[in-house]
C-alpha positions in Angstrom: -4.3 8.0 -1.9 -2.1 5.5 -0.4 -0.2 5.2 1.9 1.5 1.9 2.3 4.8 3.0 3.9 7.3 2.0 6.6 9.3 3.8 9.3 12.5 4.1 11.2 12.7 5.4 14.7 14.3 8.6 13.3 11.6 9.0 10.7 9.3 11.1 12.8 11.8 13.9 13.3 13.1 13.7 9.8 9.6 13.8 8.3 8.4 16.5 10.6 10.8 19.0 9.0 8.9 18.7 5.8 10.1 19.7 2.3 9.5 23.2 1.1 8.6 23.5 -2.6 10.9 25.4 -4.8 12.6 25.4 -8.2 11.7 24.0 -11.6 12.6 20.5 -12.9 11.0 19.4 -16.1 7.7 20.4 -17.7 6.2 22.5 -15.0 7.7 20.5 -12.1 7.3 22.1 -8.7 9.9 20.4 -6.6 12.2 20.6 -3.6 15.1 18.9 -2.0 18.1 18.0 -4.3 19.5 21.6 -4.4 22.4 21.6 -6.8 21.2 24.4 -9.0 20.9 22.1 -12.0 18.2 23.8 -14.1 17.4 20.5 -15.8 17.1 18.4 -12.6 14.7 15.5 -12.6 11.6 16.2 -10.5 10.5 13.3 -8.2 7.2 13.3 -6.3 6.5 10.8 -3.5 4.4 10.4 -0.4 5.3 12.5 2.6 5.5 11.6 6.3 6.7 8.6 8.2 7.9 6.1 7.6 8.8 6.3 3.9 9.7 9.9 3.4 13.1 10.0 5.1 14.2 6.8 3.4 13.2 8.0 0.0 14.9 11.4 0.7 18.0 9.6 1.8 18.2 7.7 -1.5 18.0 10.9 -3.4 20.5 12.7 -1.2 23.1 9.9 -1.7 22.4 9.9 -5.5 22.8 13.7 -5.8 26.0 13.6 -3.8 27.5 11.0 -6.1 26.2 12.5 -9.4 26.8 16.2 -9.7 25.8 16.2 -13.4 22.5 14.4 -12.8 20.4 15.9 -10.0 17.0 15.1 -8.6 14.7 17.5 -6.8 11.9 16.1 -4.7 8.4 17.1 -3.6 6.8 15.1 -0.8 3.0 15.1 -0.9 0.5 13.8 1.7 -1.0 10.4 0.8 -4.7 11.3 0.2 -3.8 14.3 -1.9 -1.1 12.7 -4.0 -3.2 11.1 -6.7 -5.3 14.2 -7.4 -2.2 16.4 -7.6 -0.6 13.9 -10.0 -3.7 13.6 -12.1 -3.9 17.3 -12.5 -0.2 17.7 -13.3 -0.4 15.0 -16.0 -3.4 16.6 -17.5 -1.6 19.9 -17.7 1.5 18.4 -19.1 3.5 19.4 -16.0 4.2 16.1 -14.2 7.5 15.3 -12.5 10.1 13.4 -14.4 9.9 10.5 -12.0 6.4 9.4 -11.0 6.0 7.3 -7.8 3.0 5.0 -7.8 1.5 1.5 -7.2 1.4 0.1 -10.8 -1.7 -1.7 -12.0 -4.7 0.2 -13.2 -3.3 3.6 -12.5 -0.1 2.8 -14.5 -2.2 1.4 -17.3 -4.1 4.7 -17.6 -0.8 6.5 -17.9 0.3 4.0 -20.6 -2.9 4.4 -22.5 -2.5 8.2 -22.5 1.2 8.0 -23.6 2.3 9.7 -20.4 5.1 7.3 -19.3 8.0 5.6 -21.2 8.3 1.9 -22.1 11.2 0.6 -20.1 11.3 -2.9 -21.5 14.4 -2.5 -23.6 16.2 -0.7 -20.8 15.6 -3.6 -18.5 16.8 -5.9 -21.2 20.0 -3.9 -21.4 20.3 -3.8 -17.6 19.5 -7.4 -16.7 21.3 -7.1 -13.4 18.9 -4.4 -12.2 15.9 -6.6 -12.9 17.3 -10.0 -11.8 18.0 -8.9 -8.2 14.4 -8.0 -7.6 11.4 -10.2 -6.7 9.9 -11.6 -9.8 6.4 -10.9 -8.5 7.2 -7.2 -8.2 7.1 -6.8 -12.0 3.5 -7.9 -12.3 1.9 -4.5 -11.5 4.7 -2.8 -13.6 3.8 -4.7 -16.7 1.1 -3.7 -19.2 0.5 -5.8 -22.3 3.7 -7.6 -21.7 5.8 -4.4 -21.6 7.4 -3.0 -18.5 6.6 0.7 -17.7 7.9 1.1 -14.2 10.8 0.3 -12.0 9.8 -1.8 -8.9 11.2 -0.4 -5.7 11.0 -0.3 -1.9 9.2 -3.1 -0.2 6.7 -5.9 -0.4 3.6 -4.9 1.7 1.0 -7.6 2.3 -2.1 -6.8 4.3 -2.1 -8.6 7.6 -4.0 -8.8 10.9 -2.4 -7.0 13.9 -3.6 -7.5 17.4 -3.1 -6.2 20.9 -2.1 -9.1 23.2 -3.0 -7.2 26.3 -6.5 -6.4 25.0 -7.0 -10.1 24.2 -6.0 -11.0 27.8 -8.5 -8.4 29.2 -11.3 -9.9 27.1 -10.4 -13.5 27.9 -9.7 -14.4 24.3 -6.9 -17.0 24.2 -5.8 -16.7 20.6 -6.5 -14.9 17.4 -9.3 -16.3 15.2 -8.5 -18.8 12.5 -11.9 -18.7 10.8 -14.5 -16.1 10.0 -17.0 -17.9 12.4 -14.4 -17.6 15.2 -13.9 -13.9 14.4 -17.6 -13.2 14.7 -17.9 -15.2 17.9 -15.3 -13.2 19.8 -16.7 -9.7 19.0 -19.0 -9.6 22.1 -16.2 -10.5 24.4 -14.3 -7.3 23.5 -17.3 -5.1 23.4 -18.3 -6.2 26.9 -14.9 -5.0 28.2 -15.3 -1.6 26.4 -12.7 -2.5 23.8 -13.6 -2.2 20.1 -12.9 -5.5 18.3 -11.3 -3.7 15.3 -9.8 -0.3 14.7 -10.6 1.3 11.3 -9.6 4.5 9.6 -12.9 4.5 7.6 -12.7 8.1 6.3 -9.8 7.1 4.1 -12.0 4.4 2.4 -9.1 2.2 1.1 -8.8 0.9 4.6 -12.3 -0.5 4.4 -11.5 -2.0 1.0 -9.0 -4.4 2.6 -11.9 -6.3 4.2 -13.7 -6.8 0.9 -10.5 -7.9 -0.8 -10.0 -10.7 1.6 -13.6 -11.8 1.9 -14.1 -11.9 -1.8 -11.0 -14.0 -2.2 -11.6 -16.3 0.8 -15.2 -17.0 -0.3 -14.9 -17.1 -4.1 -11.2 -17.3 -4.9 -9.4 -14.9 -7.2 -11.8 -15.8 -10.1 -14.3 -13.3 -8.7 -12.2 -10.2 -9.3 -10.6 -11.7 -12.4 -14.0 -11.5 -14.0 -14.2 -7.8 -13.0 -10.8 -7.1 -14.4 -11.7 -9.0 -17.5 -14.7 -6.8 -18.1 -17.3 -9.6 -17.7 -20.8 -8.2 -17.6 -22.4 -8.0 -14.2 -19.3 -9.6 -12.6 -20.1 -8.0 -9.3 -23.3 -10.0 -9.1 -21.3 -13.2 -8.4 -22.9 -14.9 -5.4 -19.5 -15.0 -3.7 -19.4 -11.2 -4.0 -22.9 -10.7 -2.6 -22.0 -13.1 0.3 -18.8 -11.1 1.0 -20.6 -7.8 1.0 -23.3 -9.2 3.3 -20.7 -10.5 5.7 -19.1 -7.1 5.8 -22.3 -5.4 6.8 -23.0 -8.2 9.4 -19.6 -7.3 10.9 -20.6 -3.6 11.0 -23.9 -4.4 12.6 -22.2 -6.6 15.2 -20.2 -3.6 16.4 -17.1 -5.1 15.0 -15.5 -1.7 14.4 -14.6 1.3 16.7 -17.4 3.7 17.1 -17.2 6.6 14.7 -14.8 4.7 12.3 -16.1 6.7 9.3 -14.6 9.9 10.7 -11.2 8.4 11.5 -8.4 9.0 9.0 -5.5 6.6 8.2 -3.1 9.4 7.2 -3.1 10.7 10.7 -2.3 7.2 12.0 -5.2 7.5 14.4 -6.2 3.9 13.6 -2.8 2.6 14.6 -3.0 4.6 17.9 -6.3 3.0 18.8 -4.6 -0.4 18.6 -1.5 0.3 20.6 -3.4 2.3 23.2 -5.8 -0.6 23.8 -8.9 1.1 22.5 -9.2 -1.6 19.8 -8.1 -5.2 19.9 -7.3 -5.8 16.3 -6.6 -4.1 13.0 -6.5 -5.3 9.4 -3.9 -3.2 7.7 -0.8 -3.1 5.6 2.5 -4.5 6.9 3.8 -0.9 6.9 1.7 -0.4 10.1 4.4 -2.1 12.1 6.9 0.7 11.4 4.3 3.4 12.4 3.6 1.6 15.6 7.3 1.1 16.3 7.9 4.8 15.9 4.8 6.2 17.6 3.6 3.5 20.0 6.2 3.9 22.7 7.3 0.5 24.1 4.3 -1.3 22.7 6.3 -3.5 20.4 9.4 -3.6 22.6 7.2 -4.9 25.4 5.9 -7.8 23.3 2.3 -6.6 23.1 1.9 -6.7 19.4 0.7 -9.9 17.7 0.1 -10.7 14.0 -1.7 -13.3 11.9 -3.0 -13.9 8.4 -6.7 -13.2 7.5 -8.9 -16.0 8.7 -10.4 -18.6 6.4 -14.1 -18.6 5.6 -15.8 -21.9 6.2 -16.9 -23.4 2.9 -15.0 -20.8 0.9 -13.3 -21.7 -2.4 -10.3 -19.4 -1.9 -6.9 -20.5 -0.7 -6.4 -19.3 2.9 -2.8 -18.5 2.1 -3.7 -15.9 -0.5 -2.9 -12.4 0.4 -3.5 -8.9 -0.9 -1.4 -5.7 -0.9 1.5 -4.2 -2.8 4.1 -6.5 -4.4 6.2 -3.3 -4.5 6.1 0.4 -5.2 6.8 1.8 -8.7 8.7 4.5 -10.4 7.8 5.5 -14.0 9.4 8.1 -16.3 7.3 10.9 -17.6 7.2 10.9 -21.4 7.5 14.7 -21.6 10.6 14.9 -19.5 13.8 16.0 -21.2 16.3 13.5 -22.4 18.7 14.6 -19.7 16.0 14.1 -17.0 15.2 10.7 -18.4 18.9 9.8 -18.3 19.0 11.0 -14.6 15.9 8.9 -13.8 17.4 5.7 -15.2 20.7 6.3 -13.5 18.8 6.8 -10.3 17.0 3.5 -10.8 20.3 1.6 -10.9 21.2 3.1 -7.5 18.0 2.1 -5.6 17.9 -0.5 -2.8 21.5 -0.2 -2.0 22.6 -1.7 1.4 21.8 1.6 3.2 18.3 1.8 1.8 17.6 -1.8 2.4 18.7 -1.4 6.0 16.4 1.6 6.4 13.4 -0.3 5.3 14.3 -3.3 7.5 14.6 -1.0 10.5 11.1 0.1 9.9 9.6 -3.4 9.7 9.8 -3.6 5.9 11.0 -6.3 3.7 12.9 -5.0 0.6 11.9 -6.5 -2.7 15.5 -7.8 -3.2 16.0 -11.5 -3.8 18.6 -11.9 -1.0 16.8 -9.6 1.5 16.0 -12.5 3.9 19.6 -12.9 4.8 19.5 -9.4 6.2 16.4 -9.9 8.3 17.9 -12.3 10.9 20.0 -9.6 12.5 17.1 -7.2 12.9 15.4 -6.8 16.3 12.2 -7.1 14.3 13.2 -10.4 12.8 10.0 -12.2 13.9 7.7 -9.8 12.2 9.9 -9.4 9.1 10.1 -13.2 8.6 6.3 -13.3 9.1 5.9 -10.8 6.3 8.4 -12.6 4.1 6.6 -15.9 4.6 3.1 -14.5 4.0 4.4 -13.0 0.8 6.5 -15.8 -0.5 4.2 -18.7 0.5 1.0 -17.1 -0.7 -0.7 -19.1 -3.5 -1.8 -15.7 -4.9 -0.7 -12.1 -4.2 -3.5 -9.9 -5.3 -3.0 -6.2 -6.0 -5.1 -3.7 -4.0 -8.3 -3.2 -6.0 -8.0 0.6 -6.2 -4.6 0.1 -7.9 -5.7 -2.7 -10.2 -8.7 -0.9 -11.5 -8.7 2.3 -13.6 -8.7 5.5 -11.7 -12.3 6.3 -12.6 -13.6 2.8 -11.6 -11.5 3.0 -8.4 -13.1 6.2 -7.3 -16.6 4.7 -7.8 -15.4 1.7 -5.9 -14.1 3.7 -2.9 -17.3 5.8 -2.8 -19.5 2.7 -2.7 -17.3 1.0 -0.2 -17.7 4.0 2.2 -21.5 3.8 1.7 -21.5 0.0 2.2 -19.7 0.4 5.6 -22.1 3.2 6.6 -25.0 1.0 5.7 -26.2 3.5 3.1 -26.4 0.9 0.3 -27.3 -2.8 0.3 -25.0 -5.5 -1.1 -27.0 -5.7 -4.3 -27.1 -1.9 -4.7 -23.3 -1.9 -4.3 -23.0 -4.6 -7.0 -25.3 -2.8 -9.3 -23.4 0.5 -9.0 -20.1 -1.3 -9.6 -21.4 -3.3 -12.6 -22.2 0.1 -14.3 -18.4 0.9 -14.4 -17.0 -2.4 -15.4 -14.4 -1.9 -18.2 -14.5 1.9 -17.7 
């Protein structure tokens, strides 16, 4: 499923070449890349396409070049197909040695099934590896006070992006600071033939971002904490029903691009609607900046892209600085990998986020999860956006993990299915809550 990537200007060409599957590396690994002929190479699966694929591939290439006795072979898989392929391979006992993911509920399911190794002692023995990373990045990697994944890559809060030119055409002076303001400007954009918000609704997780913020802004993090804690009928919380109702009010007010439920995020069509002026705003992960930078021509260079945090909701209990998204990405070690493959994986972990990789992420509009990363941001032509992301992340009173990553895979699928129905007005807020209450704790 997701997504959540960044991009360099060279990423499009690099990713377009693809990665042909070949070779064997571990229990049934189907992998590609690496290419040293090492029969016990460690398999590594990750998301394909810009912006992340060429940076991840580059990290592997540098490692393989420097470690002839410890090789890694990679397979790049499209976002929306990744989780299903990984689930199938884990069930068949043929997963890659290195498992790329988002931590949280998905990781917990692997831990409960004994499919990934406990890395707590390893981090204790390699304190320098742990201490250089953002402390918050270890939250989704930790299950029952034990660390089961290596945080990597970038911090990715969800932010509001907007087209300054579209705002000018609609006569809207500034981005909305409250939910009431947001609702009030919708007609101004629609009157000019500009959709207020772009949305890749077919991918479902894009819709989820709206609920994450509305739940938090209205009721605070306590609403979802009750869900995560298994509280009976937690989805019936009045704040939850209010957030679900506001979501459908936004849909009914023509807040989203027409036909949003048939638009996919993996194709980056939702980003294109923004930079082409078909939509005025978009709620999306900070990785969107890199996609727009690579595919949007001079849109960013010409100063047409603006950004802001999700608006406050009048009377809401939540802290308006709170954000949602990914505190990092995560690499786990498959428990059935050979000892040599596990050794290779751990050695690879120590090589991650070197200066070259950090610079790659920064050039795509990403903020690496390294403590001293901010010092590198100032020299970037994208310093304004990068510092915005750094501040949103570091100043947030709370950094919530994306729901579909925090929940178990089975609950997450039920969630995404009901979110799609909610946005298509096929279920009422109460029906949504009832359906989700049925899978609490499952």
